[in-house]
C-alpha positions in Angstrom: 18.3 -21.5 4.8 18.6 -25.1 5.8 15.9 -27.7 5.9 16.3 -28.7 9.5 13.3 -29.8 11.6 12.3 -27.6 14.5 10.2 -28.1 17.6 8.4 -24.9 18.4 8.5 -23.6 22.1 5.2 -22.7 23.7 5.2 -19.0 24.1 3.0 -15.9 24.6 2.4 -16.0 21.0 0.0 -18.9 21.6 1.9 -22.0 20.6 0.4 -25.1 22.0 2.3 -26.5 25.1 2.2 -30.0 23.6 4.9 -29.0 21.3 7.5 -29.2 24.1 7.6 -33.0 24.3 7.2 -32.6 28.2 8.3 -36.1 29.0 11.7 -35.7 27.4 12.6 -32.1 28.4 13.9 -31.5 32.1 11.9 -29.0 33.9 14.6 -26.4 34.3 15.1 -26.5 30.5 11.4 -26.1 30.0 11.3 -23.2 32.3 14.2 -21.5 30.4 12.7 -22.2 27.0 9.4 -20.7 28.0 11.2 -17.6 29.5 13.1 -17.0 26.3 10.0 -17.5 24.1 8.1 -15.1 26.3 10.9 -12.5 26.0 10.7 -13.0 22.2 7.0 -12.4 22.3 7.6 -9.2 24.3 10.2 -8.0 21.8 7.6 -8.6 19.0 4.7 -6.9 20.9 6.9 -3.8 21.6 8.0 -3.6 18.0 11.5 -3.6 19.1 12.7 -4.8 15.8 10.8 -2.4 13.8 8.0 -2.7 11.4 7.9 -6.0 9.3 10.2 -7.9 11.5 9.5 -10.5 14.3 11.7 -12.8 16.6 11.0 -16.4 16.6 12.4 -18.9 19.2 12.5 -22.7 18.5 14.5 -25.9 19.4 16.1 -27.6 16.5 14.8 -31.3 16.8 17.9 -33.1 15.8 20.4 -31.6 18.2 18.1 -29.9 20.6 19.8 -26.6 20.1 17.9 -23.4 20.8 17.5 -21.2 17.6 16.6 -17.6 17.4 15.4 -16.1 14.0 14.6 -12.6 12.9 11.9 -13.2 10.3 10.1 -10.8 7.8 6.6 -10.6 9.2 4.9 -10.7 5.8 7.0 -13.0 3.8 8.2 -15.2 6.7 11.7 -15.1 5.1 14.4 -15.6 7.6 16.5 -12.4 7.7 19.1 -13.8 10.2 19.4 -16.8 12.5 21.6 -17.7 15.5 23.2 -20.3 15.2 23.4 -20.3 11.5 21.8 -23.1 9.6 25.1 -24.6 8.6 26.2 -24.8 12.1 23.1 -26.8 13.1 23.6 -29.2 10.0 27.2 -29.6 11.1 26.1 -30.4 14.7 23.5 -32.9 13.4 26.0 -34.6 11.2 28.5 -34.8 14.2 25.8 -36.2 16.4 24.9 -38.8 13.8 28.5 -39.8 13.4 29.1 -40.1 17.1 26.0 -42.3 17.4 27.2 -44.5 14.6 30.6 -45.0 16.2 29.3 -45.7 19.7 
């Protein structure tokens, strides 16, 4: 998987609210992110993905893109991720290039 930085979203899983960078995220977006994180927590609590797997929700720091991962509970290895790491890398590169041009 790629080595992009992520900003975790506060959720029912107990992540601290301070990780949201409240001063830069619009209220509607915060509410949406918290709802998605809570839904991920409910999926995990219900064991929806089966034994040994959990859903993680985060925001990719460079592009502020929501990321959902299915992770092995024991090894923390990412089984699958949406969007894929290479897509996030491309988006970050495009954002950097656009910033450099304008």
